[in-house]
C-alpha positions in Angstrom: -65.5 54.9 63.4 -64.6 57.0 60.5 -67.8 56.0 58.5 -70.4 57.3 61.0 -68.4 60.4 61.7 -68.2 61.2 58.0 -71.9 60.6 57.6 -72.6 62.9 60.6 -70.5 65.6 59.0 -72.4 65.3 55.7 -75.7 65.5 57.4 -74.6 68.6 59.4 -73.3 70.4 56.4 -76.6 69.6 54.5 -78.7 70.9 57.4 -76.7 74.1 57.6 -77.0 74.7 53.8 -80.8 74.1 54.0 -81.1 76.6 56.9 -79.2 79.2 55.0 -81.3 78.6 51.9 -84.5 79.0 53.9 -83.1 82.1 55.6 -82.1 83.6 52.3 -85.5 82.8 50.8 -87.3 84.4 53.8 -85.1 87.5 53.4 -85.9 87.8 49.7 -89.7 87.5 50.4 -89.5 90.1 53.1 -87.5 92.6 51.0 -89.6 92.0 47.9 -93.1 92.0 49.4 -93.3 92.9 53.1 -90.8 95.7 53.4 -92.2 97.7 50.4 -95.7 97.6 51.9 -94.4 98.7 55.3 -92.6 101.6 53.6 -95.8 102.6 51.8 -97.7 102.4 55.0 -95.2 104.4 57.0 -94.5 106.9 54.3 -98.2 107.6 53.6 -98.8 108.0 57.3 -96.1 110.6 57.6 -97.2 112.4 54.4 -100.9 112.6 55.4 -100.0 113.6 58.9 -97.8 116.5 57.7 -100.3 117.4 55.0 -103.3 117.5 57.3 -101.4 119.3 60.0 -100.4 122.0 57.6 -104.1 122.6 56.9 -105.3 122.3 60.5 -102.5 124.5 61.8 -102.6 127.1 59.0 -102.5 130.6 60.4 -104.1 132.3 57.4 -101.4 131.8 54.7 -103.9 130.8 52.1 -102.4 128.1 49.8 -98.7 128.9 50.6 -98.4 126.7 53.8 -100.3 123.6 52.5 -98.6 123.8 49.0 -95.1 124.0 50.4 -95.7 121.5 53.1 -97.2 118.8 50.9 -94.5 119.3 48.2 -91.5 119.4 50.5 -92.7 116.4 52.6 -93.4 114.3 49.5 -90.1 115.0 47.9 -88.2 114.1 51.1 -90.2 110.9 51.7 -89.6 109.7 48.1 -85.9 110.2 48.6 -86.0 108.3 51.9 -88.2 105.3 50.9 -87.8 105.3 47.1 -85.2 102.6 47.0 -87.5 100.3 49.1 -90.9 100.8 47.6 -90.6 103.4 44.9 -92.1 106.0 47.2 -95.6 106.1 45.8 -97.8 107.0 48.8 -100.7 107.4 46.4 -103.0 104.8 44.9 -103.3 106.4 41.5 -99.6 106.8 41.3 -99.2 103.0 42.0 -101.9 102.4 39.3 -100.2 104.5 36.7 -96.7 103.0 37.5 -98.2 99.5 37.2 -99.9 100.2 33.9 -96.6 101.7 32.6 -94.8 98.5 33.5 -93.0 99.9 36.6 -94.2 97.4 39.2 -95.7 93.9 39.5 -99.4 93.2 39.6 -99.2 91.2 42.8 -97.9 94.3 44.6 -100.6 96.7 43.4 -103.4 95.8 45.8 -101.2 95.5 48.8 -99.7 98.9 48.0 -103.1 100.5 47.8 -104.3 98.9 51.0 -101.1 100.0 52.8 -101.6 103.6 51.5 -105.2 103.8 52.6 -104.3 102.5 56.0 -101.4 104.9 56.2 -103.7 107.8 55.2 -106.1 106.9 58.0 -103.4 106.6 60.6 -101.8 109.9 59.6 -105.2 111.7 59.8 -105.8 110.1 63.2 -102.5 111.3 64.5 -103.4 114.8 63.3 -106.6 114.6 65.3 -104.7 113.4 68.3 -102.1 116.2 68.4 -104.3 119.2 67.6 -106.9 120.9 69.9 -110.5 119.9 69.1 -111.5 123.4 68.1 -108.7 123.8 65.5 -109.3 120.3 64.2 -113.1 120.6 63.8 -112.9 124.1 62.2 -110.8 122.7 59.4 -112.4 119.3 59.3 -109.1 117.8 60.0 -107.7 118.6 56.6 -110.5 116.9 54.7 -111.3 118.2 51.3 -114.5 120.2 50.8 -115.3 120.8 47.1 -117.8 123.4 46.0 -121.1 121.6 45.6 -122.2 123.9 42.8 -119.0 123.3 40.8 -118.5 119.5 41.0 -117.9 119.2 37.3 -115.2 121.8 37.4 -113.7 120.3 40.5 -113.5 116.9 39.0 -111.9 118.2 35.8 -109.4 120.1 37.9 -108.5 116.9 39.8 -108.2 115.1 36.4 -105.7 117.7 35.1 -103.7 118.1 38.3 -103.3 114.3 38.7 -102.5 113.9 35.0 -99.6 116.3 35.5 -98.4 114.6 38.6 -98.6 111.1 37.3 -96.9 112.2 34.0 -94.0 113.6 36.0 -93.8 110.4 38.1 -93.9 108.0 35.2 -91.7 109.9 32.9 -89.2 110.9 35.6 -89.0 107.7 37.5 -90.2 104.8 35.3 -89.7 105.5 31.6 -86.1 104.5 30.8 -85.6 107.2 28.2 -86.5 110.1 30.4 -86.0 109.0 34.1 -83.7 111.1 36.2 -82.2 111.1 39.7 -84.0 114.4 40.2 -87.4 112.7 40.1 -88.1 113.2 43.9 -87.4 116.9 43.6 -89.5 117.2 40.4 -92.4 115.3 41.9 -92.4 117.4 45.1 -92.2 120.6 43.1 -95.1 119.4 40.9 -97.3 118.8 43.9 -96.5 122.3 45.2 -97.3 123.9 41.8 -100.5 122.0 41.4 -101.8 123.0 44.8 -101.1 126.6 44.0 -102.8 126.1 40.6 -105.9 124.2 41.7 -106.1 124.5 45.5 -108.8 127.2 45.4 -111.1 125.1 43.3 -110.6 121.4 44.4 -108.0 121.6 47.2 -105.4 120.1 44.9 -105.8 116.5 46.3 -104.4 114.3 43.5 -104.3 111.5 46.0 -107.3 109.3 47.1 -105.3 108.2 50.2 -104.9 111.8 51.2 -108.6 112.4 50.8 -109.7 109.0 52.4 -107.8 109.3 55.7 -109.3 112.6 56.9 -112.7 111.6 55.6 -112.6 108.5 57.8 -111.4 110.3 60.9 -113.5 113.4 60.6 -116.5 111.4 59.2 -116.8 113.9 56.3 -117.9 112.1 53.1 -119.6 114.9 51.2 -118.8 114.6 47.5 -115.9 112.3 48.4 -116.2 110.5 45.1 -114.7 113.4 43.3 -111.3 112.6 44.8 -111.4 109.1 43.4 -112.9 109.7 40.0 -110.8 112.7 39.2 -107.4 111.3 40.2 -108.1 107.9 38.7 -109.1 109.4 35.4 -106.0 111.5 35.3 -103.8 108.5 35.9 -105.5 106.5 33.2 -105.0 109.4 30.7 -101.4 109.6 31.6 -101.0 105.8 31.1 -102.6 106.1 27.7 -100.4 108.9 26.6 -97.2 107.2 27.7 -98.2 103.8 26.3 -99.2 105.3 22.9 -96.9 108.3 22.4 -94.3 109.2 25.0 -92.9 105.9 26.3 -89.6 104.3 25.4 -89.5 101.4 22.9 -90.2 98.9 25.6 -93.2 100.8 27.0 -94.9 101.9 23.8 -97.5 99.6 22.2 -97.4 101.5 18.9 -94.6 102.4 16.5 -92.1 100.3 18.4 
């Protein structure tokens, strides 16, 4: 009788160990891949909703209301979700962080898809809560560049995004310079950039922020500016950090 009982106990222990191993593996996969994408989706949704709402509901404050709203919201959301996904909420931020060695390639496309979806949901929620007249008069927070100044608008977006991604990568990724104050610095940078370039380009710096309202309001005029400008700015940032300002692990020259 003792033989079969012992064998049964061994099989039971083995099965429990296998179940725990599978459960642990599933948990790791969720925390490594699914949860970060959900955080980017939800965080971008909130950011774009608050950002678009600040434009639609603006009562004539000029750049003050949108600048402060975008900067404050982004800083808070990075602090809340930063430990889960890094708190990117911006495709070109994800691109620059990946190119600087701060994230894995297999997460880049899922992050960008999540951010674009989040931007669309956030813009849709803005349309749902605001009266049609207010929404339509502001195009739902969509960006409207000056058609006669597209070159200047694009350069403005390049420079504004260069500043933003430089602060992100140097403050949150580069080991030599990263700081716990990064969320505050990033939010403050967005506010300053909107004050600086909002009159010319709107101070977008974020294709997901431009894409969501464009989809919901069906406003695509010169939309390419808000992809070309921010992407170029992010690539310049990456080049500067990889060649000049990165730590020994990040630099590819003079290591």
